[in-house]
N, C-alpha and C positions, 0 to 999 in steps of 0.2 A: 644420599639424595642425588638424583640424576642432574646433569648439568643444566638442562632446560628449567627444571623446577627451582634450582638455586638462583638462576637468573631472574625468575619471576619474583622471588623473595626480595632480592636486592632492588628490583624495579619498584615493587610496591613500597618499600621503605623510602626510596628516593622520592616517590610521589607524596608520601606522608610528610616528609620534611620540606616539600616544595611550598613556595609562597604563591604559586601560580595555578596549581591544580588541586582538586579534591578527589579522593578515591571513593567512588560510589560502590563498586563491587569488583570482585576478581574471581577467576576460575569458576564461572557459572556453567554448570553442565546442563545441556538441553536433553531431557529424557522424555520420550513419548512412547506409551504402551510398553514400558519397561525396557525400551531400547535407547541406548545413548546415541544421539544424532551428532553430537559435537560438543565443543566447549568454547565459551567466550573468555578470553584472557583477562581483559580489564574494561571497566566502564569508568570514565573520568568526567569531571566537570571543570571547565576552565573558569577560574574565579571571576575575572574581569567581565567576560562576556556571558557567563552562565551557559556556554555552549557545551552540550553533552558529547562525549567522544567514546566510540568503541575502538579500543586499541588492541591490536594483536602484536605480541612481542616475539621476536625471532632472535635467537642467539646461536651463531653457527661458526664452525671452523671449516675453511675451504682451502684447497691447494689449487694452483694454476697449472693446468695440463694443456700445453700448446699443441697437442696432437688434434684437438678439435678445431674445426674450420672457423667457426664464429667465436669472437672473443668472449662474449658472455656465457657461451656454452663451456668455456674452459675452467670455470670455477666449480670444482666438484669436491665432494667429501673426501677426506684422506683415505678412506677405504672404498671409494668409488660407489657408494650406495645411495648417495643423494647429490644434489647440485643446487646452485643458486637459482637457476631458471625453474627447476622442478618445484622448489619451495615457493617461488613467486606465483607459479601457476596454481599451486594448491591454495594459496591465499585467495587468489582471484576466483577460482572455481568452487571452492568449498567454504573456507573460513568466513569470508565477507558475505556471500549470499545466505549463509546460515541465519543471519540477523533478520532476513526478510521472509523466512519461512513462516507459515501460519502457526506452526507449533511454538514459535518463539514469542508470540504475543503475550501469553500469560506470564512468562518469565520476565519480560520487560515491564509489564504492569506491576509485578511484585516489587520491582526496584524503582518504580515511579519514573520510568524512562519512556519518553514519547518518541516513537519510531521516526516520525516525520521531522523531528528536530535534532536528530543525531547525525554526526559525521563519523566517518571511519578513517583510521590511521594505522600505519604499520611502523613500529619501532624496530628497525632491522639492524642488529648489532652483529658484527662479524670480525673474526681474526683471519686474515688472509696470508697465505704462505706461497711464495713464488720459487721457481727454480733458482738455485744459488747464483747461476750465471746471469739471471735477470733481476737480481735483488735491487739494483739501482735504476732499473728502467721505470718509466712513467706508464701507469695504466689509467687511461683517460676515463673509462666507464665506471670506475669505482673510487671510493674515497681513499686517497693516498694514506690517510692516517690509520686505515685499517690494516695496512701491511705490517704484520707482526714478526715475520721471520722468513725463512726459506725452507725448502725441502730437498731431500737427497734420496736416491735409490740406495738400497741396502749395500750394494757393492761399492758405493762411494764413501761409506762411513768406515774409513780405514784408520789403523793405528798410526800410519805414516803421517797423516794430516791432522789427526785429532788426539793422538796418544798423550800429549803433554797436558791436556786440560782435565777438568773435573766435570761430572755430569750427575743428572738426576732425571728420571722418567716419571712424571706425576700421573696419578690416576685421573681419569677423564673429569670427574667433578672438580678437580683442582687445576685444570688446564688454564683458566683465566688468570691465575696468580702470576705475579711478576717474579722471575727467578731470583732476583736479588734478595728476596725475603726468605729464601731457603737456606738451611744450615747444614744438612746432612748430605755431603757430596760423595760421589763414587768415582773410582778410577775408570779408565777406558776399558780394561778387560772385564770389570764388574758390570758396566753398563752394556757392553757388547753382548754378554750372555742374556740379559733381559731383552735387548732389542731382537736378537736372533729368535728367541722364544716367541715373541709377538709376531715377527715376520712369518715364522713357520705356521702360525695360525691365521695368517692373512689379516693381521691387524697392524695398522701403522703405529709407530711409536713417536710420541711427542717427547722431545729432549730439551732439557735446560742445560746449557753449557756455561761453566764459569771459567773465563780465560784468565782473569786476575780479580782482585778485590773490587774493582770498579767496572769490569766489562763482562757482560752476560749476553748470551744469544739464545734464541728459541728456534728450533727447527723440527720438522718431521722427518723420520726415516720411513719410507713406504715400501711395501712388499711387492708392488706390481712393476 
């Protein structure tokens, strides 16, 4: 299951266990004339106020590239295919306006949702990785608790600096897992072969590193 869908499953379960919200509907596809126009992630109801909410869930991994002029432009996907600002713009220009299209009215009526009484929200969850040299720097425009690790260029991932530790490179659906829960670790030569394969195919590698029984780090090795 892809990472985004896994995040939706965990979000839905959190809402079901919440004492503040009810889950009205999730993953509602808007189809018109056999064409899919879009999908609504979640419709919730706040229990105390009975306020209906349309919630779009975002779960992303971004690295900080200081070569961009503006700070918010610098948060990009580890493979440079997306960015924080592109995602925000897509929500503003497509995902939120979808609710107000004429084609959405029947779908809302089926869920007993009154359009004029609904509010829209974004739950934007992200893991942010910064250059290792900037790991202790403050980034004012983002939540500091989202800083999950650092990133390296391929030539910086050397045996001289990292050879004594143990590693694992998880598949993308497992990226959110904390490395201390992992058990099957690899040596530097073993992980380097995996990293080089990914870099040759222009794919960044997320690495879990075990320094000792109590110290773990997460970082990306990027191809660019």
